[in-house]
TIROKOL-182881 format. One record per residue (C-alpha): residue in three letters; chain; z, y, x. Coordinates in nm, 2 decimals, always signed. Example, Ala and Ser with C-alpha at 12.3 -4.5 7.8 and 13.67 -1.06 7.14 Angstrom:
2
@type=ala&mol=A&z=+0.78&y=-0.45&x=+1.23
@type=ser&mol=A&z=+0.71&y=-0.11&x=+1.37
REM end
This chain:
87
@type=met&mol=A&z=+2.30&y=-4.35&x=-0.97
@type=ser&mol=A&z=+2.60&y=-4.13&x=-0.97
@type=ile&mol=A&z=+2.64&y=-3.84&x=-1.22
@type=ile&mol=A&z=+2.59&y=-3.58&x=-0.94
@type=ala&mol=A&z=+2.26&y=-3.75&x=-0.84
@type=trp&mol=A&z=+2.15&y=-3.74&x=-1.21
@type=leu&mol=A&z=+2.23&y=-3.38&x=-1.22
@type=ile&mol=A&z=+2.04&y=-3.29&x=-0.90
@type=leu&mol=A&z=+1.74&y=-3.50&x=-1.00
@type=gly&mol=A&z=+1.75&y=-3.35&x=-1.35
@type=leu&mol=A&z=+1.77&y=-2.99&x=-1.22
@type=ile&mol=A&z=+1.48&y=-3.03&x=-0.99
@type=ala&mol=A&z=+1.27&y=-3.23&x=-1.24
@type=gly&mol=A&z=+1.35&y=-2.98&x=-1.53
@type=phe&mol=A&z=+1.26&y=-2.68&x=-1.30
@type=ile&mol=A&z=+0.93&y=-2.84&x=-1.19
@type=ala&mol=A&z=+0.84&y=-2.92&x=-1.55
@type=ser&mol=A&z=+0.93&y=-2.57&x=-1.66
@type=lys&mol=A&z=+0.70&y=-2.42&x=-1.41
@type=ile&mol=A&z=+0.43&y=-2.66&x=-1.51
@type=val&mol=A&z=+0.44&y=-2.60&x=-1.88
@type=asn&mol=A&z=+0.55&y=-2.25&x=-1.92
@type=his&mol=A&z=+0.54&y=-2.10&x=-1.57
@type=thr&mol=A&z=+0.90&y=-1.98&x=-1.59
@type=gly&mol=A&z=+1.23&y=-2.15&x=-1.55
@type=ser&mol=A&z=+1.42&y=-2.21&x=-1.88
@type=gly&mol=A&z=+1.76&y=-2.14&x=-1.73
@type=ile&mol=A&z=+1.96&y=-2.38&x=-1.51
@type=leu&mol=A&z=+2.15&y=-2.56&x=-1.80
@type=leu&mol=A&z=+1.84&y=-2.62&x=-2.01
@type=asp&mol=A&z=+1.64&y=-2.72&x=-1.69
@type=ile&mol=A&z=+1.92&y=-2.98&x=-1.61
@type=val&mol=A&z=+1.92&y=-3.12&x=-1.96
@type=leu&mol=A&z=+1.55&y=-3.13&x=-2.00
@type=gly&mol=A&z=+1.52&y=-3.30&x=-1.65
@type=ile&mol=A&z=+1.78&y=-3.57&x=-1.74
@type=val&mol=A&z=+1.62&y=-3.63&x=-2.08
@type=gly&mol=A&z=+1.27&y=-3.63&x=-1.92
@type=ala&mol=A&z=+1.39&y=-3.89&x=-1.66
@type=ile&mol=A&z=+1.50&y=-4.12&x=-1.95
@type=val&mol=A&z=+1.17&y=-4.05&x=-2.15
@type=gly&mol=A&z=+0.97&y=-4.08&x=-1.84
@type=gly&mol=A&z=+1.14&y=-4.41&x=-1.76
@type=tyr&mol=A&z=+1.04&y=-4.55&x=-2.09
@type=ile&mol=A&z=+0.69&y=-4.43&x=-2.08
@type=phe&mol=A&z=+0.64&y=-4.57&x=-1.73
@type=ala&mol=A&z=+0.80&y=-4.90&x=-1.82
@type=phe&mol=A&z=+0.59&y=-4.92&x=-2.14
@type=phe&mol=A&z=+0.27&y=-4.90&x=-1.91
@type=gly&mol=A&z=+0.41&y=-5.15&x=-1.67
@type=ala&mol=A&z=+0.49&y=-4.91&x=-1.39
@type=thr&mol=A&z=+0.83&y=-4.87&x=-1.22
@type=pro&mol=A&z=+1.07&y=-4.64&x=-1.41
@type=val&mol=A&z=+1.35&y=-4.44&x=-1.24
@type=thr&mol=A&z=+1.49&y=-4.63&x=-0.95
@type=gly&mol=A&z=+1.73&y=-4.40&x=-0.78
@type=phe&mol=A&z=+1.73&y=-4.07&x=-0.60
@type=asn&mol=A&z=+1.38&y=-4.08&x=-0.44
@type=val&mol=A&z=+1.03&y=-3.92&x=-0.47
@type=trp&mol=A&z=+0.90&y=-4.18&x=-0.72
@type=ser&mol=A&z=+1.20&y=-4.12&x=-0.96
@type=leu&mol=A&z=+1.13&y=-3.75&x=-0.92
@type=val&mol=A&z=+0.77&y=-3.80&x=-1.03
@type=val&mol=A&z=+0.88&y=-4.01&x=-1.32
@type=ala&mol=A&z=+1.14&y=-3.76&x=-1.43
@type=val&mol=A&z=+0.89&y=-3.46&x=-1.40
@type=val&mol=A&z=+0.63&y=-3.64&x=-1.62
@type=gly&mol=A&z=+0.90&y=-3.72&x=-1.88
@type=ala&mol=A&z=+1.03&y=-3.37&x=-1.87
@type=val&mol=A&z=+0.68&y=-3.23&x=-1.92
@type=val&mol=A&z=+0.65&y=-3.44&x=-2.23
@type=val&mol=A&z=+0.98&y=-3.33&x=-2.35
@type=leu&mol=A&z=+0.88&y=-2.96&x=-2.29
@type=phe&mol=A&z=+0.56&y=-3.00&x=-2.48
@type=leu&mol=A&z=+0.75&y=-3.15&x=-2.78
@type=tyr&mol=A&z=+1.01&y=-2.89&x=-2.75
@type=his&mol=A&z=+0.76&y=-2.61&x=-2.77
@type=ala&mol=A&z=+0.56&y=-2.78&x=-3.04
@type=leu&mol=A&z=+0.88&y=-2.82&x=-3.27
@type=phe&mol=A&z=+1.06&y=-2.49&x=-3.19
@type=gly&mol=A&z=+0.77&y=-2.27&x=-3.07
@type=arg&mol=A&z=+0.80&y=-2.01&x=-2.78
@type=arg&mol=A&z=+1.08&y=-1.75&x=-2.78
@type=ala&mol=A&z=+0.96&y=-1.39&x=-2.84
@type=thr&mol=A&z=+1.00&y=-1.19&x=-2.52
@type=thr&mol=A&z=+1.00&y=-0.81&x=-2.50
@type=val&mol=A&z=+0.83&y=-0.64&x=-2.21
REM end
């Protein structure tokens, strides 16, 4: 996949995972980074269990990337906690 496709897939996956885990986006840059890392992590997880990892810019790869990004977000929040917000 080209770098542009990785960025777009990472942005979409990171945004969806942020909505699933903490119901708010984490900012465009963090969403992209978490999505790309999530795609890599998701690829390893799916390959470990015998499923197809990221194969290109398609729906299956998005599912793999979102699952990986959710795992990465859970680990991120477990290690660094949630940021305090003021109302």
